[in-house]
PyMOL CGO cylinders between C-alpha atoms (Angstrom):
from pymol import cmd
from pymol.cgo import CYLINDER

trace = [
    CYLINDER, -31.18, 34.07, 18.20, -28.52, 35.94, 19.72, 0.3, 1, 1, 1, 1, 1, 1,
    CYLINDER, -28.52, 35.94, 19.72, -25.02, 36.30, 17.82, 0.3, 1, 1, 1, 1, 1, 1,
    CYLINDER, -25.02, 36.30, 17.82, -23.43, 34.21, 20.67, 0.3, 1, 1, 1, 1, 1, 1,
    CYLINDER, -23.43, 34.21, 20.67, -26.05, 31.46, 20.18, 0.3, 1, 1, 1, 1, 1, 1,
    CYLINDER, -26.05, 31.46, 20.18, -25.58, 31.41, 16.50, 0.3, 1, 1, 1, 1, 1, 1,
    CYLINDER, -25.58, 31.41, 16.50, -21.78, 31.16, 16.94, 0.3, 1, 1, 1, 1, 1, 1,
    CYLINDER, -21.78, 31.16, 16.94, -22.04, 28.36, 19.35, 0.3, 1, 1, 1, 1, 1, 1,
    CYLINDER, -22.04, 28.36, 19.35, -24.40, 26.46, 16.96, 0.3, 1, 1, 1, 1, 1, 1,
    CYLINDER, -24.40, 26.46, 16.96, -21.95, 27.10, 14.09, 0.3, 1, 1, 1, 1, 1, 1,
    CYLINDER, -21.95, 27.10, 14.09, -19.06, 25.80, 16.16, 0.3, 1, 1, 1, 1, 1, 1,
    CYLINDER, -19.06, 25.80, 16.16, -21.03, 22.80, 17.26, 0.3, 1, 1, 1, 1, 1, 1,
    CYLINDER, -21.03, 22.80, 17.26, -21.94, 21.97, 13.70, 0.3, 1, 1, 1, 1, 1, 1,
    CYLINDER, -21.94, 21.97, 13.70, -18.25, 22.47, 12.41, 0.3, 1, 1, 1, 1, 1, 1,
    CYLINDER, -18.25, 22.47, 12.41, -17.01, 20.10, 15.15, 0.3, 1, 1, 1, 1, 1, 1,
    CYLINDER, -17.01, 20.10, 15.15, -19.71, 17.51, 14.17, 0.3, 1, 1, 1, 1, 1, 1,
    CYLINDER, -19.71, 17.51, 14.17, -18.64, 17.91, 10.39, 0.3, 1, 1, 1, 1, 1, 1,
    CYLINDER, -18.64, 17.91, 10.39, -15.04, 17.35, 11.32, 0.3, 1, 1, 1, 1, 1, 1,
    CYLINDER, -15.04, 17.35, 11.32, -15.87, 14.43, 13.56, 0.3, 1, 1, 1, 1, 1, 1,
    CYLINDER, -15.87, 14.43, 13.56, -17.93, 12.71, 10.59, 0.3, 1, 1, 1, 1, 1, 1,
    CYLINDER, -17.93, 12.71, 10.59, -15.05, 13.47, 8.19, 0.3, 1, 1, 1, 1, 1, 1,
    CYLINDER, -15.05, 13.47, 8.19, -12.53, 11.85, 10.42, 0.3, 1, 1, 1, 1, 1, 1,
    CYLINDER, -12.53, 11.85, 10.42, -14.85, 8.79, 11.12, 0.3, 1, 1, 1, 1, 1, 1,
    CYLINDER, -14.85, 8.79, 11.12, -15.15, 8.45, 7.18, 0.3, 1, 1, 1, 1, 1, 1,
    CYLINDER, -15.15, 8.45, 7.18, -11.31, 8.57, 6.70, 0.3, 1, 1, 1, 1, 1, 1,
    CYLINDER, -11.31, 8.57, 6.70, -10.88, 6.00, 9.64, 0.3, 1, 1, 1, 1, 1, 1,
    CYLINDER, -10.88, 6.00, 9.64, -13.47, 3.57, 8.49, 0.3, 1, 1, 1, 1, 1, 1,
    CYLINDER, -13.47, 3.57, 8.49, -12.13, 3.82, 4.80, 0.3, 1, 1, 1, 1, 1, 1,
    CYLINDER, -12.13, 3.82, 4.80, -8.76, 2.98, 6.03, 0.3, 1, 1, 1, 1, 1, 1,
    CYLINDER, -8.76, 2.98, 6.03, -10.08, 0.05, 7.93, 0.3, 1, 1, 1, 1, 1, 1,
    CYLINDER, -10.08, 0.05, 7.93, -11.85, -1.27, 4.73, 0.3, 1, 1, 1, 1, 1, 1,
    CYLINDER, -11.85, -1.27, 4.73, -8.79, -0.77, 2.71, 0.3, 1, 1, 1, 1, 1, 1,
    CYLINDER, -8.79, -0.77, 2.71, -6.53, -2.80, 5.20, 0.3, 1, 1, 1, 1, 1, 1,
    CYLINDER, -6.53, -2.80, 5.20, -9.27, -5.59, 5.38, 0.3, 1, 1, 1, 1, 1, 1,
    CYLINDER, -9.27, -5.59, 5.38, -9.39, -5.80, 1.47, 0.3, 1, 1, 1, 1, 1, 1,
    CYLINDER, -9.39, -5.80, 1.47, -13.00, -5.87, 1.52, 0.3, 1, 1, 1, 1, 1, 1,
    CYLINDER, -13.00, -5.87, 1.52, -15.46, -4.65, -1.29, 0.3, 1, 1, 1, 1, 1, 1,
    CYLINDER, -15.46, -4.65, -1.29, -15.78, -0.97, -0.50, 0.3, 1, 1, 1, 1, 1, 1,
    CYLINDER, -15.78, -0.97, -0.50, -19.61, -1.04, -0.78, 0.3, 1, 1, 1, 1, 1, 1,
    CYLINDER, -19.61, -1.04, -0.78, -19.60, -2.82, 2.62, 0.3, 1, 1, 1, 1, 1, 1,
    CYLINDER, -19.60, -2.82, 2.62, -19.41, 0.69, 4.27, 0.3, 1, 1, 1, 1, 1, 1,
    CYLINDER, -19.41, 0.69, 4.27, -22.95, 1.59, 3.29, 0.3, 1, 1, 1, 1, 1, 1,
    CYLINDER, -22.95, 1.59, 3.29, -24.39, -2.03, 3.18, 0.3, 1, 1, 1, 1, 1, 1,
    CYLINDER, -24.39, -2.03, 3.18, -23.23, -3.20, 6.56, 0.3, 1, 1, 1, 1, 1, 1,
    CYLINDER, -23.23, -3.20, 6.56, -21.12, -0.96, 8.44, 0.3, 1, 1, 1, 1, 1, 1,
    CYLINDER, -21.12, -0.96, 8.44, -23.30, 2.11, 8.83, 0.3, 1, 1, 1, 1, 1, 1,
    CYLINDER, -23.30, 2.11, 8.83, -26.45, 0.20, 9.47, 0.3, 1, 1, 1, 1, 1, 1,
    CYLINDER, -26.45, 0.20, 9.47, -24.68, -1.81, 12.40, 0.3, 1, 1, 1, 1, 1, 1,
    CYLINDER, -24.68, -1.81, 12.40, -23.69, 1.39, 14.03, 0.3, 1, 1, 1, 1, 1, 1,
    CYLINDER, -23.69, 1.39, 14.03, -27.15, 2.66, 13.80, 0.3, 1, 1, 1, 1, 1, 1,
    CYLINDER, -27.15, 2.66, 13.80, -28.65, -0.53, 15.20, 0.3, 1, 1, 1, 1, 1, 1,
    CYLINDER, -28.65, -0.53, 15.20, -25.95, -0.36, 17.97, 0.3, 1, 1, 1, 1, 1, 1,
    CYLINDER, -25.95, -0.36, 17.97, -26.66, 3.40, 18.87, 0.3, 1, 1, 1, 1, 1, 1,
    CYLINDER, -26.66, 3.40, 18.87, -30.40, 2.79, 18.96, 0.3, 1, 1, 1, 1, 1, 1,
    CYLINDER, -30.40, 2.79, 18.96, -30.62, -0.43, 20.83, 0.3, 1, 1, 1, 1, 1, 1,
    CYLINDER, -30.62, -0.43, 20.83, -27.53, 0.02, 23.26, 0.3, 1, 1, 1, 1, 1, 1,
    CYLINDER, -27.53, 0.02, 23.26, -26.78, 3.50, 23.60, 0.3, 1, 1, 1, 1, 1, 1,
    CYLINDER, -26.78, 3.50, 23.60, -30.54, 4.57, 23.21, 0.3, 1, 1, 1, 1, 1, 1,
    CYLINDER, -30.54, 4.57, 23.21, -29.21, 7.46, 20.84, 0.3, 1, 1, 1, 1, 1, 1,
    CYLINDER, -29.21, 7.46, 20.84, -30.44, 8.81, 17.57, 0.3, 1, 1, 1, 1, 1, 1,
    CYLINDER, -30.44, 8.81, 17.57, -28.28, 7.84, 14.45, 0.3, 1, 1, 1, 1, 1, 1,
    CYLINDER, -28.28, 7.84, 14.45, -28.37, 11.54, 12.93, 0.3, 1, 1, 1, 1, 1, 1,
    CYLINDER, -28.37, 11.54, 12.93, -24.45, 11.51, 13.16, 0.3, 1, 1, 1, 1, 1, 1,
    CYLINDER, -24.45, 11.51, 13.16, -24.20, 8.18, 11.50, 0.3, 1, 1, 1, 1, 1, 1,
    CYLINDER, -24.20, 8.18, 11.50, -26.33, 9.14, 8.65, 0.3, 1, 1, 1, 1, 1, 1,
    CYLINDER, -26.33, 9.14, 8.65, -23.91, 12.17, 8.01, 0.3, 1, 1, 1, 1, 1, 1,
    CYLINDER, -23.91, 12.17, 8.01, -20.90, 9.84, 7.63, 0.3, 1, 1, 1, 1, 1, 1,
    CYLINDER, -20.90, 9.84, 7.63, -20.50, 9.14, 3.82, 0.3, 1, 1, 1, 1, 1, 1,
    CYLINDER, -20.50, 9.14, 3.82, -19.39, 5.60, 2.98, 0.3, 1, 1, 1, 1, 1, 1,
    CYLINDER, -19.39, 5.60, 2.98, -20.76, 5.41, -0.61, 0.3, 1, 1, 1, 1, 1, 1,
    CYLINDER, -20.76, 5.41, -0.61, -18.25, 3.58, -2.99, 0.3, 1, 1, 1, 1, 1, 1,
    CYLINDER, -18.25, 3.58, -2.99, -16.81, 6.88, -4.72, 0.3, 1, 1, 1, 1, 1, 1,
    CYLINDER, -16.81, 6.88, -4.72, -16.45, 8.55, -1.29, 0.3, 1, 1, 1, 1, 1, 1,
    CYLINDER, -16.45, 8.55, -1.29, -14.66, 5.72, 0.22, 0.3, 1, 1, 1, 1, 1, 1,
    CYLINDER, -14.66, 5.72, 0.22, -12.27, 5.34, -2.75, 0.3, 1, 1, 1, 1, 1, 1,
    CYLINDER, -12.27, 5.34, -2.75, -11.28, 8.95, -2.53, 0.3, 1, 1, 1, 1, 1, 1,
    CYLINDER, -11.28, 8.95, -2.53, -10.02, 8.87, 1.18, 0.3, 1, 1, 1, 1, 1, 1,
    CYLINDER, -10.02, 8.87, 1.18, -8.24, 5.53, 0.30, 0.3, 1, 1, 1, 1, 1, 1,
    CYLINDER, -8.24, 5.53, 0.30, -6.44, 7.05, -2.54, 0.3, 1, 1, 1, 1, 1, 1,
    CYLINDER, -6.44, 7.05, -2.54, -5.50, 10.07, -0.40, 0.3, 1, 1, 1, 1, 1, 1,
    CYLINDER, -5.50, 10.07, -0.40, -4.37, 7.83, 2.55, 0.3, 1, 1, 1, 1, 1, 1,
    CYLINDER, -4.37, 7.83, 2.55, -2.39, 5.77, 0.16, 0.3, 1, 1, 1, 1, 1, 1,
    CYLINDER, -2.39, 5.77, 0.16, -0.43, 8.81, -1.44, 0.3, 1, 1, 1, 1, 1, 1,
    CYLINDER, -0.43, 8.81, -1.44, 0.30, 10.17, 2.04, 0.3, 1, 1, 1, 1, 1, 1,
    CYLINDER, 0.30, 10.17, 2.04, 1.57, 6.83, 3.31, 0.3, 1, 1, 1, 1, 1, 1,
    CYLINDER, 1.57, 6.83, 3.31, 3.79, 6.43, 0.11, 0.3, 1, 1, 1, 1, 1, 1,
    CYLINDER, 3.79, 6.43, 0.11, 5.07, 10.05, 0.49, 0.3, 1, 1, 1, 1, 1, 1,
    CYLINDER, 5.07, 10.05, 0.49, 6.12, 9.32, 4.17, 0.3, 1, 1, 1, 1, 1, 1,
    CYLINDER, 6.12, 9.32, 4.17, 7.82, 5.90, 3.09, 0.3, 1, 1, 1, 1, 1, 1,
    CYLINDER, 7.82, 5.90, 3.09, 9.72, 7.62, 0.29, 0.3, 1, 1, 1, 1, 1, 1,
    CYLINDER, 9.72, 7.62, 0.29, 11.00, 10.36, 2.57, 0.3, 1, 1, 1, 1, 1, 1,
    CYLINDER, 11.00, 10.36, 2.57, 12.12, 7.56, 4.98, 0.3, 1, 1, 1, 1, 1, 1,
    CYLINDER, 12.12, 7.56, 4.98, 13.91, 5.48, 2.17, 0.3, 1, 1, 1, 1, 1, 1,
    CYLINDER, 13.91, 5.48, 2.17, 15.75, 8.59, 0.87, 0.3, 1, 1, 1, 1, 1, 1,
    CYLINDER, 15.75, 8.59, 0.87, 17.93, 8.69, 4.04, 0.3, 1, 1, 1, 1, 1, 1,
    CYLINDER, 17.93, 8.69, 4.04, 18.40, 5.10, 5.19, 0.3, 1, 1, 1, 1, 1, 1,
    CYLINDER, 18.40, 5.10, 5.19, 19.47, 1.69, 3.92, 0.3, 1, 1, 1, 1, 1, 1,
    CYLINDER, 19.47, 1.69, 3.92, 16.78, -0.84, 3.15, 0.3, 1, 1, 1, 1, 1, 1,
    CYLINDER, 16.78, -0.84, 3.15, 16.25, -4.26, 1.51, 0.3, 1, 1, 1, 1, 1, 1,
    CYLINDER, 16.25, -4.26, 1.51, 14.01, -4.59, -1.50, 0.3, 1, 1, 1, 1, 1, 1,
    CYLINDER, 14.01, -4.59, -1.50, 11.77, -7.54, -2.56, 0.3, 1, 1, 1, 1, 1, 1,
    CYLINDER, 11.77, -7.54, -2.56, 10.45, -7.80, -6.08, 0.3, 1, 1, 1, 1, 1, 1,
    CYLINDER, 10.45, -7.80, -6.08, 7.92, -10.20, -7.54, 0.3, 1, 1, 1, 1, 1, 1,
    CYLINDER, 7.92, -10.20, -7.54, 5.79, -10.36, -10.61, 0.3, 1, 1, 1, 1, 1, 1,
    CYLINDER, 5.79, -10.36, -10.61, 2.07, -10.97, -9.96, 0.3, 1, 1, 1, 1, 1, 1,
    CYLINDER, 2.07, -10.97, -9.96, -0.78, -11.96, -12.32, 0.3, 1, 1, 1, 1, 1, 1,
    CYLINDER, -0.78, -11.96, -12.32, -4.09, -10.42, -10.63, 0.3, 1, 1, 1, 1, 1, 1,
    CYLINDER, -4.09, -10.42, -10.63, -6.02, -10.95, -13.88, 0.3, 1, 1, 1, 1, 1, 1,
    CYLINDER, -6.02, -10.95, -13.88, -5.72, -12.96, -17.11, 0.3, 1, 1, 1, 1, 1, 1,
    CYLINDER, -5.72, -12.96, -17.11, -3.13, -11.19, -19.37, 0.3, 1, 1, 1, 1, 1, 1,
    CYLINDER, -3.13, -11.19, -19.37, -2.20, -8.54, -16.81, 0.3, 1, 1, 1, 1, 1, 1,
    CYLINDER, -2.20, -8.54, -16.81, 1.19, -8.79, -15.03, 0.3, 1, 1, 1, 1, 1, 1,
    CYLINDER, 1.19, -8.79, -15.03, 2.31, -6.26, -12.39, 0.3, 1, 1, 1, 1, 1, 1,
    CYLINDER, 2.31, -6.26, -12.39, 5.73, -5.75, -10.66, 0.3, 1, 1, 1, 1, 1, 1,
    CYLINDER, 5.73, -5.75, -10.66, 5.17, -5.66, -6.94, 0.3, 1, 1, 1, 1, 1, 1,
    CYLINDER, 5.17, -5.66, -6.94, 8.16, -4.06, -4.77, 0.3, 1, 1, 1, 1, 1, 1,
    CYLINDER, 8.16, -4.06, -4.77, 8.29, -4.12, -0.99, 0.3, 1, 1, 1, 1, 1, 1,
    CYLINDER, 8.29, -4.12, -0.99, 10.82, -2.21, 1.14, 0.3, 1, 1, 1, 1, 1, 1,
    CYLINDER, 10.82, -2.21, 1.14, 12.17, -3.62, 4.44, 0.3, 1, 1, 1, 1, 1, 1,
    CYLINDER, 12.17, -3.62, 4.44, 13.86, -1.31, 6.93, 0.3, 1, 1, 1, 1, 1, 1,
    CYLINDER, 13.86, -1.31, 6.93, 14.58, -0.77, 10.62, 0.3, 1, 1, 1, 1, 1, 1,
    CYLINDER, 14.58, -0.77, 10.62, 12.39, 2.02, 12.22, 0.3, 1, 1, 1, 1, 1, 1,
    CYLINDER, 12.39, 2.02, 12.22, 13.02, 2.81, 15.94, 0.3, 1, 1, 1, 1, 1, 1,
    CYLINDER, 13.02, 2.81, 15.94, 14.76, -0.37, 16.48, 0.3, 1, 1, 1, 1, 1, 1,
    CYLINDER, 14.76, -0.37, 16.48, 12.14, -2.76, 14.89, 0.3, 1, 1, 1, 1, 1, 1,
    CYLINDER, 12.14, -2.76, 14.89, 11.92, -4.00, 11.39, 0.3, 1, 1, 1, 1, 1, 1,
    CYLINDER, 11.92, -4.00, 11.39, 9.22, -2.54, 9.16, 0.3, 1, 1, 1, 1, 1, 1,
    CYLINDER, 9.22, -2.54, 9.16, 7.82, -3.55, 5.93, 0.3, 1, 1, 1, 1, 1, 1,
    CYLINDER, 7.82, -3.55, 5.93, 5.78, -1.75, 3.34, 0.3, 1, 1, 1, 1, 1, 1,
    CYLINDER, 5.78, -1.75, 3.34, 4.75, -2.04, -0.29, 0.3, 1, 1, 1, 1, 1, 1,
    CYLINDER, 4.75, -2.04, -0.29, 6.85, 0.53, -2.14, 0.3, 1, 1, 1, 1, 1, 1,
    CYLINDER, 6.85, 0.53, -2.14, 4.95, 0.42, -5.53, 0.3, 1, 1, 1, 1, 1, 1,
    CYLINDER, 4.95, 0.42, -5.53, 2.95, -1.64, -7.89, 0.3, 1, 1, 1, 1, 1, 1,
    CYLINDER, 2.95, -1.64, -7.89, 3.59, -1.14, -11.61, 0.3, 1, 1, 1, 1, 1, 1,
    CYLINDER, 3.59, -1.14, -11.61, 2.12, -2.73, -14.79, 0.3, 1, 1, 1, 1, 1, 1,
    CYLINDER, 2.12, -2.73, -14.79, 4.41, -4.67, -16.93, 0.3, 1, 1, 1, 1, 1, 1,
    CYLINDER, 4.41, -4.67, -16.93, 4.42, -5.43, -20.61, 0.3, 1, 1, 1, 1, 1, 1,
    CYLINDER, 4.42, -5.43, -20.61, 3.72, -9.00, -21.94, 0.3, 1, 1, 1, 1, 1, 1,
    CYLINDER, 3.72, -9.00, -21.94, 5.94, -10.90, -22.16, 0.3, 1, 1, 1, 1, 1, 1,
    CYLINDER, 5.94, -10.90, -22.16, 8.00, -9.61, -19.20, 0.3, 1, 1, 1, 1, 1, 1,
    CYLINDER, 8.00, -9.61, -19.20, 11.47, -8.44, -20.04, 0.3, 1, 1, 1, 1, 1, 1,
    CYLINDER, 11.47, -8.44, -20.04, 14.55, -7.19, -18.03, 0.3, 1, 1, 1, 1, 1, 1,
    CYLINDER, 14.55, -7.19, -18.03, 14.64, -4.01, -19.60, 0.3, 1, 1, 1, 1, 1, 1,
    CYLINDER, 14.64, -4.01, -19.60, 10.84, -3.26, -18.62, 0.3, 1, 1, 1, 1, 1, 1,
    CYLINDER, 10.84, -3.26, -18.62, 11.24, -4.45, -14.88, 0.3, 1, 1, 1, 1, 1, 1,
    CYLINDER, 11.24, -4.45, -14.88, 14.58, -2.55, -14.60, 0.3, 1, 1, 1, 1, 1, 1,
    CYLINDER, 14.58, -2.55, -14.60, 13.13, 0.40, -16.28, 0.3, 1, 1, 1, 1, 1, 1,
    CYLINDER, 13.13, 0.40, -16.28, 10.16, 0.57, -13.89, 0.3, 1, 1, 1, 1, 1, 1,
    CYLINDER, 10.16, 0.57, -13.89, 12.27, 0.29, -10.92, 0.3, 1, 1, 1, 1, 1, 1,
    CYLINDER, 12.27, 0.29, -10.92, 15.00, 2.91, -11.85, 0.3, 1, 1, 1, 1, 1, 1,
    CYLINDER, 15.00, 2.91, -11.85, 12.45, 5.45, -12.97, 0.3, 1, 1, 1, 1, 1, 1,
    CYLINDER, 12.45, 5.45, -12.97, 10.52, 5.12, -9.67, 0.3, 1, 1, 1, 1, 1, 1,
    CYLINDER, 10.52, 5.12, -9.67, 13.80, 5.53, -7.79, 0.3, 1, 1, 1, 1, 1, 1,
    CYLINDER, 13.80, 5.53, -7.79, 14.87, 8.48, -9.82, 0.3, 1, 1, 1, 1, 1, 1,
    CYLINDER, 14.87, 8.48, -9.82, 11.57, 10.28, -9.56, 0.3, 1, 1, 1, 1, 1, 1,
    CYLINDER, 11.57, 10.28, -9.56, 11.54, 10.13, -5.95, 0.3, 1, 1, 1, 1, 1, 1,
    CYLINDER, 11.54, 10.13, -5.95, 15.26, 10.71, -5.46, 0.3, 1, 1, 1, 1, 1, 1,
    CYLINDER, 15.26, 10.71, -5.46, 16.06, 7.44, -3.86, 0.3, 1, 1, 1, 1, 1, 1,
    CYLINDER, 16.06, 7.44, -3.86, 19.56, 6.16, -4.48, 0.3, 1, 1, 1, 1, 1, 1,
    CYLINDER, 19.56, 6.16, -4.48, 20.27, 2.76, -5.41, 0.3, 1, 1, 1, 1, 1, 1,
    CYLINDER, 20.27, 2.76, -5.41, 22.98, 2.62, -3.01, 0.3, 1, 1, 1, 1, 1, 1,
    CYLINDER, 22.98, 2.62, -3.01, 20.44, 2.63, -0.32, 0.3, 1, 1, 1, 1, 1, 1,
    CYLINDER, 20.44, 2.63, -0.32, 19.33, -0.93, -1.40, 0.3, 1, 1, 1, 1, 1, 1,
    CYLINDER, 19.33, -0.93, -1.40, 21.71, -2.99, 0.67, 0.3, 1, 1, 1, 1, 1, 1,
    CYLINDER, 21.71, -2.99, 0.67, 20.00, -6.13, -0.47, 0.3, 1, 1, 1, 1, 1, 1,
    CYLINDER, 20.00, -6.13, -0.47, 17.22, -7.29, -3.10, 0.3, 1, 1, 1, 1, 1, 1,
    CYLINDER, 17.22, -7.29, -3.10, 15.37, -10.61, -3.25, 0.3, 1, 1, 1, 1, 1, 1,
    CYLINDER, 15.37, -10.61, -3.25, 13.39, -12.01, -6.28, 0.3, 1, 1, 1, 1, 1, 1,
    CYLINDER, 13.39, -12.01, -6.28, 12.26, -15.13, -7.72, 0.3, 1, 1, 1, 1, 1, 1,
    CYLINDER, 12.26, -15.13, -7.72, 14.40, -17.31, -9.84, 0.3, 1, 1, 1, 1, 1, 1,
    CYLINDER, 14.40, -17.31, -9.84, 12.99, -16.22, -13.22, 0.3, 1, 1, 1, 1, 1, 1,
    CYLINDER, 12.99, -16.22, -13.22, 15.89, -15.26, -15.90, 0.3, 1, 1, 1, 1, 1, 1,
    CYLINDER, 15.89, -15.26, -15.90, 14.45, -11.78, -16.17, 0.3, 1, 1, 1, 1, 1, 1,
    CYLINDER, 14.45, -11.78, -16.17, 15.24, -11.37, -12.45, 0.3, 1, 1, 1, 1, 1, 1,
    CYLINDER, 15.24, -11.37, -12.45, 18.06, -13.61, -11.48, 0.3, 1, 1, 1, 1, 1, 1,
    CYLINDER, 18.06, -13.61, -11.48, 19.81, -14.08, -14.84, 0.3, 1, 1, 1, 1, 1, 1,
    CYLINDER, 19.81, -14.08, -14.84, 23.58, -13.99, -14.31, 0.3, 1, 1, 1, 1, 1, 1,
    CYLINDER, 23.58, -13.99, -14.31, 24.40, -11.83, -17.19, 0.3, 1, 1, 1, 1, 1, 1,
    CYLINDER, 24.40, -11.83, -17.19, 21.21, -9.85, -18.19, 0.3, 1, 1, 1, 1, 1, 1,
    CYLINDER, 21.21, -9.85, -18.19, 19.06, -10.31, -15.16, 0.3, 1, 1, 1, 1, 1, 1,
    CYLINDER, 19.06, -10.31, -15.16, 17.40, -7.20, -13.39, 0.3, 1, 1, 1, 1, 1, 1,
    CYLINDER, 17.40, -7.20, -13.39, 19.27, -7.86, -10.13, 0.3, 1, 1, 1, 1, 1, 1,
    CYLINDER, 19.27, -7.86, -10.13, 22.46, -8.26, -12.09, 0.3, 1, 1, 1, 1, 1, 1,
    CYLINDER, 22.46, -8.26, -12.09, 21.92, -4.76, -13.59, 0.3, 1, 1, 1, 1, 1, 1,
    CYLINDER, 21.92, -4.76, -13.59, 21.23, -3.47, -10.05, 0.3, 1, 1, 1, 1, 1, 1,
    CYLINDER, 21.23, -3.47, -10.05, 24.26, -4.90, -8.71, 0.3, 1, 1, 1, 1, 1, 1,
    CYLINDER, 24.26, -4.90, -8.71, 26.35, -3.21, -11.47, 0.3, 1, 1, 1, 1, 1, 1,
    CYLINDER, 26.35, -3.21, -11.47, 25.17, -0.15, -10.29, 0.3, 1, 1, 1, 1, 1, 1,
    CYLINDER, 25.17, -0.15, -10.29, 25.58, -0.95, -6.54, 0.3, 1, 1, 1, 1, 1, 1,
    CYLINDER, 25.58, -0.95, -6.54, 28.42, -3.47, -6.34, 0.3, 1, 1, 1, 1, 1, 1,
    CYLINDER, 28.42, -3.47, -6.34, 27.87, -3.75, -2.38, 0.3, 1, 1, 1, 1, 1, 1,
    CYLINDER, 27.87, -3.75, -2.38, 24.37, -4.89, -2.98, 0.3, 1, 1, 1, 1, 1, 1,
    CYLINDER, 24.37, -4.89, -2.98, 23.52, -8.63, -1.78, 0.3, 1, 1, 1, 1, 1, 1,
    CYLINDER, 23.52, -8.63, -1.78, 21.31, -10.52, -4.09, 0.3, 1, 1, 1, 1, 1, 1,
    CYLINDER, 21.31, -10.52, -4.09, 18.88, -13.17, -2.67, 0.3, 1, 1, 1, 1, 1, 1,
    CYLINDER, 18.88, -13.17, -2.67, 16.85, -15.90, -4.51, 0.3, 1, 1, 1, 1, 1, 1,
    CYLINDER, 16.85, -15.90, -4.51, 13.69, -15.79, -2.66, 0.3, 1, 1, 1, 1, 1, 1,
    CYLINDER, 13.69, -15.79, -2.66, 13.47, -18.57, -0.01, 0.3, 1, 1, 1, 1, 1, 1,
    CYLINDER, 13.47, -18.57, -0.01, 9.66, -19.05, -0.47, 0.3, 1, 1, 1, 1, 1, 1,
    CYLINDER, 9.66, -19.05, -0.47, 10.26, -19.58, -4.32, 0.3, 1, 1, 1, 1, 1, 1,
    CYLINDER, 10.26, -19.58, -4.32, 12.80, -22.12, -3.70, 0.3, 1, 1, 1, 1, 1, 1,
    CYLINDER, 12.80, -22.12, -3.70, 10.64, -24.06, -1.19, 0.3, 1, 1, 1, 1, 1, 1,
    CYLINDER, 10.64, -24.06, -1.19, 7.98, -24.17, -3.96, 0.3, 1, 1, 1, 1, 1, 1,
    CYLINDER, 7.98, -24.17, -3.96, 10.41, -25.43, -6.56, 0.3, 1, 1, 1, 1, 1, 1,
    CYLINDER, 10.41, -25.43, -6.56, 11.46, -28.07, -4.06, 0.3, 1, 1, 1, 1, 1, 1,
    CYLINDER, 11.46, -28.07, -4.06, 8.05, -29.04, -3.18, 0.3, 1, 1, 1, 1, 1, 1,
    CYLINDER, 8.05, -29.04, -3.18, 7.23, -29.59, -6.90, 0.3, 1, 1, 1, 1, 1, 1,
    CYLINDER, 7.23, -29.59, -6.90, 10.14, -31.88, -7.30, 0.3, 1, 1, 1, 1, 1, 1,
    CYLINDER, 10.14, -31.88, -7.30, 9.33, -33.82, -4.36, 0.3, 1, 1, 1, 1, 1, 1,
    CYLINDER, 9.33, -33.82, -4.36, 5.76, -34.36, -5.57, 0.3, 1, 1, 1, 1, 1, 1,
    CYLINDER, 5.76, -34.36, -5.57, 6.85, -35.33, -9.05, 0.3, 1, 1, 1, 1, 1, 1,
]
cmd.load_cgo(trace, "trace")
């Protein structure tokens, strides 16, 4: 085989590897957005693509076989994509005003996490992204919640003054008038608007009506 043929073959293989890697990342992102079990890549998506190529396109599925969608290889791209998205969001929030929504969630028994969402204007349109998810101690305390928030802002060089409003549920650790987390935030940024989450208010009203 001539050197030119070898170079052409090598280039073709490099392009193929690049395309399969790109496909692996794109499909991993799709799986993450759907919140589907990560094993669906190997169990359903790849076999489905292979069937389509063979029956409709009448092509071999060699390229599909090269796409790695095993559980551990899907997790890695998802983590990398998540880190990249977070880094972009942090850079955005460093230089503009945004609203913050915080909520406590219990995904599993005895586990409590703090979810924080940022809402801001991007190119004239509202955008909303999850900023972070942090584990909380039990029972939850204002000091722990406030500490998790301020530590995240400090590490990422996001000023508390950039937060123009903050919403949360009516729990004392969040909305307490003297020692709640939002009260501590407003002490640091007096211009901040505090909001009792409308959804939680509707839930409280619904409970009272039903009783």
